[in-house]
Backbone of each chain as ProteinMPNN parsed JSONL, in Angstrom:
{"seq_chain_A": "MISIIIVVLATLGALFVLLAGIGILRMPDTYLRMAVTTKAATLGVGLLLGAAAVYFNDLSTTTRVLAIIVFILLTAPVGAHLMGRASYIVGNKLWEKSVMDDLEGKYSKSSVKDKKPAEPDSEEGSTIPED", "coords_chain_A": {"N_chain_A": [[11.405, -20.462, 1.611], [11.78, -18.132, 0.104], [9.478, -18.391, -1.421], [7.545, -18.073, 0.481], [7.775, -15.379, 1.129], [7.053, -14.305, -1.342], [4.409, -15.186, -1.501], [3.231, -13.841, 0.67], [3.599, -11.13, -0.079], [2.187, -11.061, -2.53], [-0.381, -11.755, -1.683], [-1.06, -9.651, 0.049], [-0.937, -7.545, -1.792], [-2.975, -8.288, -3.608], [-5.172, -8.125, -1.905], [-5.198, -5.393, -1.317], [-5.693, -4.378, -3.853], [-8.222, -5.438, -4.281], [-9.549, -4.04, -2.289], [-9.373, -1.491, -3.363], [-11.035, -1.838, -5.584], [-13.529, -2.364, -4.345], [-13.775, 0.046, -3.022], [-13.907, 1.979, -5.097], [-16.325, 1.301, -6.087], [-18.124, 1.696, -3.994], [-17.803, 4.187, -2.801], [-19.167, 7.474, -2.148], [-18.738, 9.668, -3.837], [-17.152, 11.619, -6.396], [-14.626, 12.611, -5.752], [-13.85, 11.211, -3.492], [-13.714, 8.674, -4.584], [-11.558, 9.109, -6.22], [-9.515, 9.378, -4.336], [-9.342, 6.723, -3.431], [-8.419, 5.487, -5.782], [-5.911, 6.637, -5.993], [-4.443, 5.92, -3.677], [-4.919, 3.212, -2.525], [-4.867, 1.486, -4.745], [-2.359, 2.043, -5.822], [-0.64, 1.166, -3.785], [-1.333, -1.558, -3.722], [-0.689, -2.492, -6.321], [2.005, -1.911, -6.306], [2.877, -3.724, -4.352], [2.312, -6.158, -5.629], [4.05, -5.982, -7.814], [6.431, -5.955, -6.395], [6.407, -8.577, -5.424], [6.868, -9.909, -7.84], [9.462, -8.992, -8.357], [10.883, -10.14, -6.226], [10.538, -12.802, -6.87], [11.895, -13.199, -9.371], [14.536, -12.408, -8.819], [16.755, -10.944, -9.851], [18.992, -8.644, -11.318], [18.371, -6.933, -13.487], [15.609, -7.291, -13.805], [14.716, -6.446, -11.308], [15.453, -3.779, -11.432], [13.78, -2.902, -13.467], [11.275, -3.316, -12.27], [11.481, -1.542, -10.133], [11.599, 0.823, -11.568], [9.016, 0.878, -12.687], [7.485, 1.068, -10.331], [8.359, 3.49, -9.202], [7.572, 5.175, -11.242], [4.76, 4.878, -11.184], [4.28, 5.827, -8.607], [5.043, 8.465, -8.957], [3.296, 9.415, -10.953], [0.618, 8.858, -10.256], [-0.416, 10.661, -8.16], [-0.23, 13.073, -9.602], [-1.908, 12.69, -11.813], [-4.325, 12.262, -10.437], [-4.667, 14.713, -9.204], [-4.969, 16.386, -11.427], [-7.32, 15.343, -12.507], [-9.117, 15.763, -10.396], [-9.133, 18.572, -10.24], [-10.091, 19.206, -12.781], [-12.637, 18.041, -12.695], [-13.761, 19.492, -10.661], [-13.851, 22.042, -11.769], [-15.528, 21.588, -13.936], [-17.817, 21.104, -12.528], [-18.742, 19.126, -10.741], [-20.652, 17.844, -8.065], [-19.898, 17.891, -4.557], [-19.99, 15.31, -2.015], [-22.952, 15.236, -0.054], [-22.589, 15.136, 2.666], [-20.116, 16.148, 3.109], [-17.649, 17.936, 4.932], [-16.248, 20.387, 4.63], [-15.483, 22.832, 2.064], [-12.913, 23.985, 0.554], [-12.447, 25.295, -1.812], [-14.581, 26.875, -2.377], [-16.202, 29.118, -4.373], [-13.796, 29.938, -5.441], [-13.277, 29.027, -8.004], [-15.015, 30.152, -10.727], [-17.677, 28.557, -11.645], [-18.691, 27.347, -14.759], [-20.868, 25.835, -15.258], [-22.648, 26.288, -13.3], [-24.646, 28.042, -13.53], [-27.092, 27.25, -14.446], [-28.277, 26.091, -12.34], [-28.312, 27.705, -10.039], [-28.525, 31.276, -9.422], [-25.958, 33.546, -10.68], [-22.93, 33.949, -8.857], [-21.975, 36.803, -6.91], [-19.238, 37.449, -6.717], [-17.934, 36.295, -8.812], [-15.886, 36.188, -11.659], [-16.519, 37.312, -14.971], [-16.284, 35.355, -17.896], [-13.646, 34.211, -17.51], [-12.586, 31.043, -16.557], [-10.692, 30.246, -14.78], [-9.276, 31.812, -12.134], [-6.562, 34.135, -11.772], [-3.85, 33.532, -9.625]], "CA_chain_A": [[11.499, -19.159, 2.275], [11.5, -17.127, -0.922], [8.088, -18.493, -1.867], [6.678, -17.515, 1.533], [7.784, -13.918, 0.948], [6.26, -13.997, -2.538], [2.985, -15.401, -1.201], [2.756, -12.758, 1.541], [3.52, -9.891, -0.863], [1.127, -11.148, -3.532], [-1.682, -11.738, -1.013], [-1.336, -8.276, 0.483], [-1.21, -6.739, -2.973], [-4.299, -8.61, -4.145], [-6.196, -7.602, -1.0], [-5.313, -3.942, -1.485], [-6.358, -4.124, -5.141], [-9.652, -5.711, -4.055], [-10.047, -2.904, -1.508], [-9.552, -0.376, -4.296], [-12.225, -2.111, -6.384], [-14.716, -2.143, -3.512], [-13.855, 1.466, -2.718], [-14.396, 2.784, -6.222], [-17.743, 1.007, -6.306], [-18.989, 2.042, -2.872], [-17.629, 5.553, -2.316], [-20.324, 8.244, -2.599], [-18.371, 10.951, -4.415], [-16.049, 11.502, -7.352], [-13.334, 12.934, -5.141], [-13.481, 10.103, -2.617], [-13.286, 7.592, -5.467], [-10.215, 9.448, -6.68], [-8.604, 9.046, -3.244], [-9.135, 5.277, -3.47], [-7.583, 5.164, -6.936], [-4.545, 7.081, -5.805], [-3.687, 5.309, -2.578], [-4.998, 1.762, -2.333], [-4.441, 0.769, -5.948], [-0.916, 2.203, -5.966], [0.023, 0.266, -2.84], [-1.556, -2.946, -4.112], [0.089, -2.825, -7.517], [3.407, -1.916, -5.901], [3.183, -4.981, -3.665], [2.334, -7.238, -6.628], [5.303, -5.865, -8.565], [7.489, -6.388, -5.491], [6.409, -10.045, -5.448], [7.541, -10.318, -9.077], [10.892, -8.717, -8.218], [11.466, -11.148, -5.34], [10.522, -14.1, -7.548], [12.913, -13.344, -10.419], [15.82, -12.33, -8.133], [17.645, -10.633, -10.958], [19.221, -7.202, -11.232], [17.665, -6.184, -14.537], [14.175, -7.327, -13.513], [14.459, -5.59, -10.145], [15.523, -2.387, -11.89], [12.556, -2.617, -14.213], [10.174, -3.213, -11.308], [11.627, -0.281, -9.401], [11.224, 1.904, -12.483], [7.552, 0.935, -12.774], [6.911, 1.523, -9.058], [8.63, 4.929, -9.067], [6.735, 5.876, -12.213], [3.383, 4.924, -10.685], [4.247, 6.72, -7.441], [5.124, 9.85, -9.407], [2.227, 9.869, -11.839], [-0.731, 8.711, -9.71], [-0.921, 11.906, -7.567], [-0.37, 14.127, -10.613], [-3.132, 12.409, -12.556], [-5.502, 12.462, -9.587], [-4.843, 16.15, -9.01], [-5.521, 16.952, -12.664], [-8.714, 14.931, -12.662], [-9.929, 16.435, -9.392], [-9.274, 19.965, -10.617], [-10.967, 19.286, -13.948], [-14.028, 17.735, -12.36], [-14.31, 20.604, -9.864], [-14.152, 23.151, -12.677], [-16.72, 21.214, -14.702], [-18.933, 21.369, -11.642], [-19.275, 17.975, -10.028], [-21.019, 18.138, -6.694], [-19.319, 17.106, -3.48], [-20.942, 14.526, -1.227], [-23.701, 16.208, 0.756], [-22.112, 15.103, 4.053], [-18.761, 16.677, 3.192], [-17.618, 18.917, 6.012], [-15.855, 21.71, 4.165], [-15.095, 22.962, 0.668], [-11.983, 25.118, 0.582], [-12.431, 25.988, -3.09], [-15.902, 27.478, -2.582], [-16.133, 30.448, -4.962], [-12.505, 30.248, -6.059], [-13.46, 28.809, -9.433], [-16.358, 30.498, -11.16], [-18.053, 27.392, -12.436], [-19.514, 27.74, -15.895], [-22.079, 25.02, -15.32], [-23.439, 26.481, -12.093], [-25.641, 29.078, -13.703], [-28.416, 26.707, -14.694], [-28.828, 25.572, -11.095], [-28.615, 28.829, -9.163], [-28.034, 32.5, -10.059], [-24.507, 33.741, -10.657], [-22.429, 34.513, -7.609], [-21.535, 38.177, -7.174], [-17.798, 37.65, -6.79], [-17.329, 35.495, -9.866], [-15.557, 37.013, -12.819], [-17.113, 36.873, -16.229], [-15.413, 34.964, -18.992], [-12.51, 33.356, -17.197], [-12.953, 29.953, -15.669], [-9.659, 30.053, -13.78], [-8.716, 33.094, -11.727], [-5.105, 34.169, -11.54], [-3.576, 33.523, -8.189]], "C_chain_A": [[11.178, -18.035, 1.298], [10.021, -17.166, -1.295], [7.127, -17.953, -0.812], [6.607, -16.0, 1.407], [6.924, -13.527, -0.249], [4.774, -14.125, -2.238], [2.446, -14.273, -0.338], [2.591, -11.467, 0.75], [2.358, -9.931, -1.847], [-0.248, -11.104, -2.87], [-2.038, -10.331, -0.542], [-1.673, -7.386, -0.704], [-2.58, -7.008, -3.541], [-5.39, -8.075, -3.236], [-6.339, -6.095, -1.134], [-5.976, -3.587, -2.811], [-7.862, -4.384, -5.022], [-10.307, -4.581, -3.264], [-10.277, -1.698, -2.398], [-10.794, -0.583, -5.151], [-13.502, -1.875, -5.604], [-14.901, -0.656, -3.247], [-14.383, 2.28, -3.876], [-15.842, 2.45, -6.529], [-18.619, 1.607, -5.223], [-18.876, 3.481, -2.407], [-18.703, 6.469, -2.903], [-19.999, 9.4, -3.532], [-17.245, 10.74, -5.415], [-14.698, 11.675, -6.682], [-12.891, 11.839, -4.183], [-13.056, 8.884, -3.436], [-11.867, 7.832, -5.97], [-9.169, 9.143, -5.607], [-8.302, 7.558, -3.217], [-8.194, 4.888, -4.605], [-6.128, 5.514, -6.667], [-3.802, 6.231, -4.787], [-3.724, 3.79, -2.588], [-4.503, 1.002, -3.553], [-2.937, 0.89, -6.152], [-0.169, 1.256, -5.04], [-0.141, -1.193, -3.26], [-0.72, -3.355, -5.304], [1.577, -2.818, -7.203], [3.79, -3.195, -5.188], [3.228, -6.147, -4.645], [3.625, -7.197, -7.444], [6.497, -6.255, -7.699], [7.576, -7.9, -5.393], [7.111, -10.558, -6.701], [9.046, -10.109, -8.965], [11.569, -9.74, -7.32], [11.54, -12.499, -6.039], [11.669, -14.223, -8.537], [14.321, -13.244, -9.864], [16.951, -12.019, -9.104], [17.796, -9.113, -10.997], [18.416, -6.43, -12.262], [16.164, -6.16, -14.272], [13.843, -6.428, -12.335], [14.514, -4.118, -10.532], [14.263, -1.991, -12.633], [11.37, -2.418, -13.267], [10.264, -1.913, -10.518], [11.263, 0.911, -10.278], [9.714, 2.034, -12.588], [6.959, 1.512, -11.493], [7.129, 3.022, -8.882], [7.764, 5.725, -10.035], [5.295, 5.974, -11.735], [3.28, 5.874, -9.496], [4.33, 8.179, -7.856], [3.856, 10.285, -10.129], [0.834, 9.74, -11.238], [-1.22, 9.985, -9.007], [-1.114, 13.019, -8.584], [-1.654, 13.93, -11.407], [-4.379, 12.647, -11.728], [-5.745, 13.94, -9.342], [-5.445, 16.795, -10.249], [-6.993, 16.605, -12.811], [-9.615, 15.608, -11.636], [-10.167, 17.884, -9.73], [-10.242, 20.102, -11.792], [-12.413, 19.019, -13.559], [-14.611, 18.783, -11.426], [-14.675, 21.774, -10.758], [-15.399, 22.849, -13.491], [-17.962, 21.33, -13.834], [-19.546, 20.145, -10.999], [-19.534, 18.336, -8.569], [-20.19, 17.31, -5.725], [-20.416, 16.271, -2.818], [-21.665, 15.473, -0.271], [-23.293, 16.175, 2.227], [-20.665, 15.57, 4.177], [-18.721, 17.858, 4.155], [-17.295, 20.304, 5.474], [-15.422, 21.655, 2.71], [-14.205, 24.199, 0.574], [-11.994, 25.912, -0.711], [-13.749, 26.685, -3.395], [-15.751, 28.884, -3.137], [-14.801, 30.805, -5.579], [-12.584, 30.071, -7.573], [-14.874, 29.232, -9.781], [-16.81, 29.424, -12.129], [-18.986, 27.806, -13.561], [-20.821, 26.973, -15.923], [-23.002, 25.313, -14.153], [-24.638, 27.384, -12.366], [-27.007, 28.52, -14.081], [-29.016, 26.114, -13.43], [-29.155, 26.687, -10.116], [-28.051, 30.083, -9.809], [-26.56, 32.726, -9.799], [-24.075, 34.401, -9.351], [-21.875, 35.907, -7.873], [-20.031, 38.322, -7.342], [-17.142, 36.829, -7.9], [-17.085, 36.359, -11.09], [-16.218, 36.447, -14.055], [-16.015, 36.39, -17.161], [-14.303, 34.023, -18.631], [-12.955, 32.268, -16.234], [-11.931, 29.793, -14.555], [-9.134, 31.432, -13.365], [-7.209, 33.024, -11.563], [-4.849, 34.242, -10.052], [-2.293, 34.27, -7.865]], "O_chain_A": [[10.419, -17.116, 1.605], [9.385, -16.126, -1.465], [6.051, -17.448, -1.132], [5.541, -15.401, 1.554], [6.166, -12.558, -0.196], [3.972, -13.291, -2.657], [1.336, -13.792, -0.568], [1.577, -10.781, 0.88], [1.626, -8.951, -1.985], [-1.177, -10.499, -3.406], [-3.17, -9.876, -0.71], [-2.59, -6.567, -0.632], [-3.288, -6.075, -3.92], [-6.427, -7.619, -3.719], [-7.448, -5.564, -1.075], [-6.729, -2.617, -2.893], [-8.673, -3.649, -5.584], [-11.452, -4.207, -3.519], [-11.25, -0.965, -2.223], [-11.53, 0.367, -5.42], [-14.447, -1.269, -6.111], [-16.023, -0.149, -3.245], [-15.21, 3.171, -3.685], [-16.528, 3.244, -7.173], [-19.754, 1.994, -5.5], [-19.754, 3.965, -1.692], [-19.116, 6.267, -4.045], [-20.924, 10.071, -3.989], [-16.472, 9.79, -5.295], [-13.74, 10.972, -7.005], [-11.698, 11.561, -4.066], [-12.153, 8.148, -3.04], [-11.079, 6.899, -6.126], [-8.065, 8.702, -5.923], [-7.157, 7.157, -3.007], [-7.291, 4.071, -4.426], [-5.221, 4.781, -7.061], [-2.649, 5.862, -5.012], [-2.677, 3.144, -2.653], [-3.803, -0.002, -3.424], [-2.301, -0.059, -6.608], [0.806, 0.62, -5.441], [0.804, -1.976, -3.165], [-0.114, -4.426, -5.311], [2.334, -3.616, -7.756], [4.892, -3.709, -5.381], [4.078, -7.029, -4.519], [4.223, -8.234, -7.731], [7.468, -6.82, -8.202], [8.668, -8.458, -5.291], [7.865, -11.529, -6.637], [9.824, -10.947, -9.421], [12.689, -10.168, -7.597], [12.487, -13.257, -5.832], [12.357, -15.244, -8.551], [15.225, -13.913, -10.365], [17.956, -12.726, -9.171], [16.84, -8.383, -10.738], [17.842, -5.387, -11.949], [15.512, -5.138, -14.484], [12.827, -5.732, -12.341], [13.733, -3.306, -10.036], [13.74, -0.89, -12.457], [10.573, -1.494, -13.428], [9.252, -1.261, -10.263], [10.69, 1.89, -9.799], [9.177, 3.142, -12.581], [6.047, 2.337, -11.542], [6.222, 3.745, -8.47], [7.28, 6.807, -9.704], [4.669, 7.026, -11.861], [2.318, 6.634, -9.382], [3.758, 9.045, -7.193], [3.389, 11.408, -9.935], [-0.071, 10.454, -11.671], [-2.365, 10.374, -9.236], [-2.04, 13.82, -8.463], [-2.399, 14.881, -11.646], [-5.376, 13.166, -12.231], [-6.892, 14.381, -9.279], [-6.326, 17.649, -10.144], [-7.811, 17.445, -13.186], [-10.742, 15.986, -11.953], [-11.271, 18.393, -9.536], [-11.099, 20.986, -11.806], [-13.319, 19.699, -14.041], [-15.829, 18.958, -11.389], [-15.693, 22.431, -10.538], [-16.23, 23.729, -13.716], [-19.046, 21.621, -14.34], [-20.748, 20.123, -10.735], [-18.746, 19.034, -7.931], [-19.822, 16.173, -6.023], [-21.607, 16.498, -3.033], [-21.06, 16.404, 0.26], [-23.62, 17.102, 2.969], [-20.051, 15.407, 5.231], [-19.64, 18.675, 4.19], [-17.969, 21.279, 5.806], [-15.048, 20.605, 2.187], [-14.699, 25.325, 0.52], [-11.597, 27.078, -0.723], [-14.01, 27.047, -4.543], [-15.227, 29.762, -2.451], [-14.672, 31.869, -6.185], [-12.026, 30.866, -8.33], [-15.834, 28.728, -9.197], [-16.382, 29.385, -13.283], [-19.957, 28.529, -13.34], [-21.784, 27.415, -16.549], [-24.038, 24.663, -14.014], [-25.543, 27.485, -11.538], [-27.995, 29.254, -14.041], [-30.166, 25.674, -13.45], [-30.175, 26.623, -9.429], [-27.175, 29.98, -10.668], [-25.981, 32.191, -8.853], [-24.751, 35.281, -8.819], [-21.354, 36.164, -8.958], [-19.58, 39.23, -8.041], [-15.92, 36.686, -7.92], [-17.936, 37.144, -11.506], [-16.444, 35.242, -14.161], [-14.929, 36.971, -17.198], [-14.031, 33.093, -19.391], [-13.613, 32.536, -15.229], [-12.256, 29.262, -13.493], [-8.591, 32.148, -14.206], [-6.656, 31.97, -11.252], [-5.553, 34.935, -9.317], [-1.909, 34.362, -6.699]]}, "seq_chain_B": "MTLEEYLYYIILPIVSFSILLVFIRFIKGPTISDRIIAVDLLVTIGIGIIAVYSVQTNQSTFLDIALILALIAFLGTVAYSSYIQKRKKK", "coords_chain_B": {"N_chain_B": [[0.368, -27.253, -2.35], [1.667, -25.544, -4.961], [3.607, -22.573, -5.762], [2.861, -21.479, -8.222], [0.317, -22.558, -8.587], [-0.983, -21.41, -6.419], [-0.876, -18.692, -7.131], [-2.392, -18.85, -9.433], [-4.903, -19.834, -8.672], [-5.775, -18.381, -6.453], [-4.784, -15.658, -6.26], [-5.072, -14.43, -8.822], [-7.954, -14.753, -9.32], [-8.937, -13.024, -7.259], [-7.924, -10.511, -8.026], [-9.096, -10.309, -10.523], [-11.781, -10.217, -9.823], [-11.84, -7.756, -8.569], [-11.319, -6.151, -10.78], [-13.704, -6.573, -12.097], [-15.47, -5.239, -10.359], [-14.555, -2.599, -10.66], [-15.209, -2.252, -13.294], [-17.97, -2.307, -13.21], [-18.385, 0.156, -11.965], [-17.402, 1.71, -14.005], [-19.368, 1.365, -15.962], [-21.671, 2.283, -14.627], [-21.043, 4.886, -13.759], [-21.83, 8.15, -12.789], [-20.954, 10.663, -13.722], [-18.65, 11.919, -16.245], [-16.142, 12.067, -15.2], [-15.976, 10.074, -13.277], [-15.915, 7.874, -14.935], [-13.493, 8.22, -16.246], [-11.699, 8.012, -14.129], [-12.209, 5.377, -13.464], [-11.252, 4.055, -15.741], [-8.533, 4.662, -15.516], [-7.955, 3.303, -13.152], [-8.505, 0.719, -13.993], [-6.421, 0.258, -15.83], [-4.262, 0.463, -14.101], [-4.681, -1.726, -12.373], [-4.43, -3.653, -14.288], [-1.681, -3.579, -14.735], [-0.825, -4.79, -12.371], [-1.915, -7.34, -12.796], [-0.388, -8.144, -14.96], [2.098, -8.326, -13.692], [1.663, -10.47, -11.869], [1.11, -12.453, -13.716], [3.49, -12.637, -15.116], [5.128, -13.71, -13.151], [3.889, -16.161, -12.912], [4.138, -17.432, -15.375], [6.838, -17.374, -15.638], [8.244, -15.459, -17.14], [10.028, -12.718, -17.577], [9.847, -10.711, -19.354], [7.382, -9.606, -19.714], [7.135, -7.489, -18.014], [8.097, -5.215, -19.218], [5.995, -4.486, -20.862], [4.238, -3.739, -18.905], [5.428, -1.401, -17.974], [5.187, 0.3, -20.218], [2.432, 0.373, -20.337], [1.8, 1.736, -17.983], [2.819, 4.252, -18.621], [1.151, 4.972, -20.806], [-1.301, 5.041, -19.519], [-1.012, 7.219, -17.797], [-0.625, 9.313, -19.64], [-3.087, 9.2, -20.949], [-4.856, 9.908, -18.871], [-4.068, 12.558, -18.36], [-4.636, 13.755, -20.831], [-7.411, 13.314, -21.041], [-8.34, 14.807, -18.837], [-7.592, 17.354, -19.569], [-9.201, 17.674, -21.82], [-11.844, 17.452, -20.862], [-11.99, 19.754, -19.404], [-11.956, 21.643, -21.416], [-14.123, 21.239, -23.039], [-17.3, 22.124, -24.487], [-19.986, 22.838, -22.391], [-23.222, 21.358, -22.441]], "CA_chain_B": [[0.038, -26.255, -3.369], [2.867, -24.82, -5.369], [3.428, -21.124, -5.884], [2.118, -21.173, -9.444], [-1.097, -22.865, -8.357], [-1.538, -20.394, -5.516], [-1.113, -17.473, -7.905], [-3.416, -19.058, -10.448], [-6.238, -20.111, -8.139], [-6.169, -17.456, -5.387], [-4.475, -14.242, -6.477], [-5.68, -13.932, -10.054], [-9.394, -14.509, -9.161], [-9.208, -11.834, -6.436], [-7.661, -9.309, -8.83], [-10.102, -10.256, -11.588], [-13.036, -9.766, -9.219], [-11.769, -6.296, -8.371], [-11.496, -5.562, -12.115], [-15.15, -6.589, -12.378], [-16.091, -4.157, -9.587], [-14.212, -1.321, -11.288], [-15.944, -2.155, -14.561], [-19.341, -1.907, -12.862], [-18.365, 1.613, -11.78], [-17.204, 2.311, -15.327], [-20.636, 1.398, -16.672], [-22.649, 3.067, -13.895], [-20.515, 6.199, -13.455], [-22.795, 9.218, -13.074], [-20.316, 11.706, -14.525], [-17.565, 11.405, -17.085], [-14.937, 11.982, -14.373], [-15.956, 8.734, -12.685], [-15.517, 6.902, -15.95], [-12.054, 8.359, -16.512], [-11.003, 7.432, -12.978], [-12.347, 3.923, -13.562], [-10.316, 3.578, -16.774], [-7.197, 4.753, -14.942], [-7.798, 2.206, -12.192], [-8.455, -0.536, -14.768], [-5.074, 0.07, -16.378], [-3.347, 0.227, -12.983], [-4.85, -3.114, -11.941], [-3.858, -4.456, -15.358], [-0.248, -3.691, -14.469], [-0.692, -5.817, -11.347], [-2.188, -8.652, -13.397], [0.783, -8.478, -15.764], [3.148, -8.748, -12.765], [1.344, -11.823, -11.391], [1.191, -13.385, -14.841], [4.903, -12.859, -15.444], [5.646, -14.677, -12.174], [3.291, -17.484, -13.094], [4.678, -18.062, -16.573], [8.301, -17.291, -15.553], [8.729, -14.644, -18.249], [10.176, -11.362, -17.036], [9.72, -9.731, -20.441], [6.073, -8.969, -19.64], [7.181, -6.271, -17.201], [8.273, -4.095, -20.144], [4.65, -4.081, -21.282], [3.637, -3.034, -17.769], [5.982, -0.042, -17.949], [4.572, 1.072, -21.296], [1.021, 0.561, -19.979], [1.738, 2.816, -16.988], [3.03, 5.506, -19.357], [-0.033, 5.291, -21.602], [-2.392, 5.397, -18.611], [-0.809, 8.601, -17.329], [-0.893, 10.232, -20.754], [-4.529, 9.21, -21.178], [-5.524, 10.683, -17.827], [-3.782, 13.979, -18.567], [-5.361, 14.223, -22.013], [-8.848, 13.368, -20.738], [-8.646, 15.911, -17.924], [-7.502, 18.582, -20.35], [-10.316, 17.82, -22.75], [-13.135, 17.731, -20.209], [-12.036, 21.164, -19.03], [-12.125, 22.539, -22.551], [-15.282, 20.985, -23.895], [-18.465, 22.966, -24.264], [-21.102, 22.216, -21.69], [-24.409, 21.372, -23.306]], "C_chain_B": [[1.288, -25.453, -3.716], [2.555, -23.334, -5.528], [2.617, -20.758, -7.111], [0.631, -21.458, -9.262], [-1.743, -21.835, -7.441], [-1.833, -19.108, -6.285], [-2.276, -17.644, -8.857], [-4.806, -19.175, -9.842], [-6.679, -19.144, -7.06], [-5.99, -16.005, -5.828], [-5.19, -13.711, -7.707], [-7.207, -13.808, -9.973], [-9.722, -13.288, -8.32], [-9.041, -10.574, -7.276], [-8.692, -9.189, -9.952], [-11.447, -9.798, -11.05], [-13.003, -8.265, -8.986], [-11.856, -5.565, -9.708], [-12.972, -5.513, -12.483], [-15.862, -5.461, -11.639], [-15.805, -2.8, -10.219], [-14.986, -1.148, -12.589], [-17.409, -1.819, -14.334], [-19.408, -0.4, -12.645], [-18.187, 2.321, -13.111], [-18.515, 2.384, -16.098], [-21.619, 2.325, -15.968], [-22.339, 4.545, -13.904], [-21.395, 7.393, -13.753], [-22.189, 10.307, -13.958], [-19.192, 11.097, -15.345], [-16.262, 11.293, -16.287], [-14.83, 10.608, -13.721], [-15.497, 7.693, -13.691], [-14.02, 6.995, -16.235], [-11.237, 7.78, -15.364], [-11.065, 5.912, -13.034], [-11.408, 3.348, -14.616], [-8.889, 3.598, -16.252], [-6.941, 3.591, -13.981], [-7.753, 0.855, -12.897], [-7.046, -0.782, -15.291], [-4.074, -0.213, -15.259], [-3.456, -1.213, -12.473], [-4.325, -4.06, -13.019], [-2.357, -4.619, -15.233], [0.009, -4.765, -13.41], [-0.92, -7.207, -11.897], [-1.003, -9.094, -14.248], [1.926, -8.967, -14.869], [2.898, -10.172, -12.279], [1.521, -12.851, -12.516], [2.638, -13.655, -15.237], [5.559, -13.78, -14.426], [5.145, -16.074, -12.501], [3.839, -18.192, -14.318], [6.196, -17.971, -16.661], [8.889, -16.538, -16.75], [8.821, -13.211, -17.761], [10.02, -10.296, -18.107], [8.395, -8.981, -20.372], [6.109, -7.665, -18.856], [7.466, -5.043, -18.051], [6.916, -3.559, -20.591], [3.977, -3.312, -20.157], [4.145, -1.598, -17.698], [5.331, 0.846, -19.01], [3.109, 1.362, -20.97], [0.855, 1.661, -18.942], [1.902, 4.164, -17.658], [1.774, 5.922, -20.098], [-1.196, 5.689, -20.699], [-2.241, 6.826, -18.119], [-1.105, 9.605, -18.439], [-2.389, 10.33, -21.029], [-5.265, 10.031, -20.139], [-5.307, 12.177, -18.022], [-4.579, 14.522, -19.747], [-6.853, 14.328, -21.735], [-9.181, 14.549, -19.839], [-8.547, 17.245, -18.658], [-8.727, 18.763, -21.235], [-11.634, 18.053, -22.05], [-13.159, 19.116, -19.601], [-12.413, 22.042, -20.21], [-13.447, 22.355, -23.272], [-16.428, 21.89, -23.508], [-19.488, 22.189, -23.452], [-22.364, 22.389, -22.515], [-25.338, 22.519, -22.955]], "O_chain_B": [[1.877, -24.781, -2.869], [1.405, -22.905, -5.439], [1.788, -19.849, -7.069], [-0.214, -20.693, -9.725], [-2.888, -21.434, -7.646], [-2.894, -18.505, -6.12], [-3.056, -16.717, -9.074], [-5.779, -18.682, -10.413], [-7.873, -19.084, -6.765], [-6.933, -15.215, -5.775], [-5.839, -12.667, -7.651], [-7.744, -12.839, -10.509], [-10.681, -12.578, -8.62], [-9.889, -9.683, -7.252], [-9.112, -8.083, -10.291], [-12.177, -9.077, -11.729], [-14.005, -7.577, -9.179], [-12.412, -4.468, -9.77], [-13.442, -4.554, -13.096], [-16.74, -4.802, -12.195], [-16.691, -1.95, -10.309], [-15.372, -0.035, -12.946], [-18.028, -1.135, -15.149], [-20.357, 0.253, -13.077], [-18.744, 3.396, -13.331], [-18.756, 3.356, -16.813], [-22.333, 3.079, -16.63], [-23.239, 5.374, -14.037], [-21.689, 7.627, -14.925], [-22.862, 10.816, -14.855], [-18.827, 9.933, -15.173], [-15.378, 10.517, -16.65], [-13.741, 10.042, -13.619], [-14.782, 6.752, -13.348], [-13.356, 5.979, -16.442], [-10.211, 7.138, -15.586], [-10.096, 5.233, -12.693], [-10.83, 2.28, -14.417], [-8.117, 2.672, -16.505], [-5.873, 2.979, -13.987], [-7.049, -0.053, -12.456], [-6.534, -1.899, -15.207], [-3.156, -1.016, -15.425], [-2.443, -1.846, -12.176], [-3.831, -5.144, -12.707], [-1.811, -5.666, -15.579], [0.945, -5.555, -13.535], [-0.221, -8.151, -11.526], [-0.65, -10.273, -14.262], [2.641, -9.903, -15.227], [3.814, -10.994, -12.274], [2.012, -13.959, -12.298], [2.977, -14.766, -15.645], [6.45, -14.553, -14.779], [5.884, -17.052, -12.383], [3.993, -19.413, -14.313], [6.788, -18.432, -17.637], [9.912, -16.942, -17.302], [7.798, -12.559, -17.553], [10.056, -9.103, -17.804], [8.273, -7.872, -20.893], [5.221, -6.825, -19.007], [7.116, -3.932, -17.653], [6.71, -2.349, -20.688], [3.24, -2.356, -20.401], [3.38, -0.682, -17.396], [4.97, 1.992, -18.74], [2.597, 2.439, -21.274], [-0.103, 2.432, -18.996], [1.207, 5.12, -17.312], [1.369, 7.082, -20.037], [-1.988, 6.562, -21.053], [-3.222, 7.564, -18.032], [-1.757, 10.623, -18.206], [-2.902, 11.413, -21.31], [-6.192, 10.769, -20.472], [-6.236, 12.971, -17.872], [-5.133, 15.619, -19.676], [-7.497, 15.299, -22.133], [-10.19, 15.223, -20.048], [-9.328, 18.16, -18.398], [-9.233, 19.876, -21.384], [-12.48, 18.778, -22.573], [-14.238, 19.627, -19.302], [-13.096, 23.053, -20.051], [-13.855, 23.225, -24.041], [-16.525, 22.36, -22.374], [-19.818, 21.045, -23.766], [-22.562, 23.401, -23.188], [-26.385, 22.68, -23.584]]}, "name": "protein", "num_of_chains": 2, "seq": "MISIIIVVLATLGALFVLLAGIGILRMPDTYLRMAVTTKAATLGVGLLLGAAAVYFNDLSTTTRVLAIIVFILLTAPVGAHLMGRASYIVGNKLWEKSVMDDLEGKYSKSSVKDKKPAEPDSEEGSTIPEDMTLEEYLYYIILPIVSFSILLVFIRFIKGPTISDRIIAVDLLVTIGIGIIAVYSVQTNQSTFLDIALILALIAFLGTVAYSSYIQKRKKK"}
């Protein structure tokens, strides 16, 4: 009975990790790849760690596994947000079929001036406007 | 098929194949942001491999390494994102 639970958890976790791998290879955009990294990989690794916790059936191991899962759940969105903000400021293009860009013109991109002339509402010198 | 054999012959090849896919993105990656995301995902999948391996070898001590690896991956992502904001564009 225990082994059936472990097998189900490990299989689901491995499938979600495989989904994350396929997603980061096939997604057309940096930001969509970041979404895959944040969600599918976190769920897959959490399920694999849950399989380990069920297998050992021990208080100290379960505490350790819960600490790892909570840490990943806390840090994956923070890291993805930092990376998305940094890559938007650096000037990575969105996918050309993206519907909307809410940050259009909010960040005066320093790398945009070799592709098109400077926008009129962008401030000189500062890359990040005060909000 | 025992649990150890199932983990060894089914789960670990699936996870290793996904590591291979992420590594292809790491090599191809058009921008440096894609490469940093790929490194982050590599370390995250490595935590999963450590979990499966600790079940397979019946050693719960490996999970400590997974905790430290998660910490280092987060610190690396924060540092990389800070540095690619600050670096001079060519």
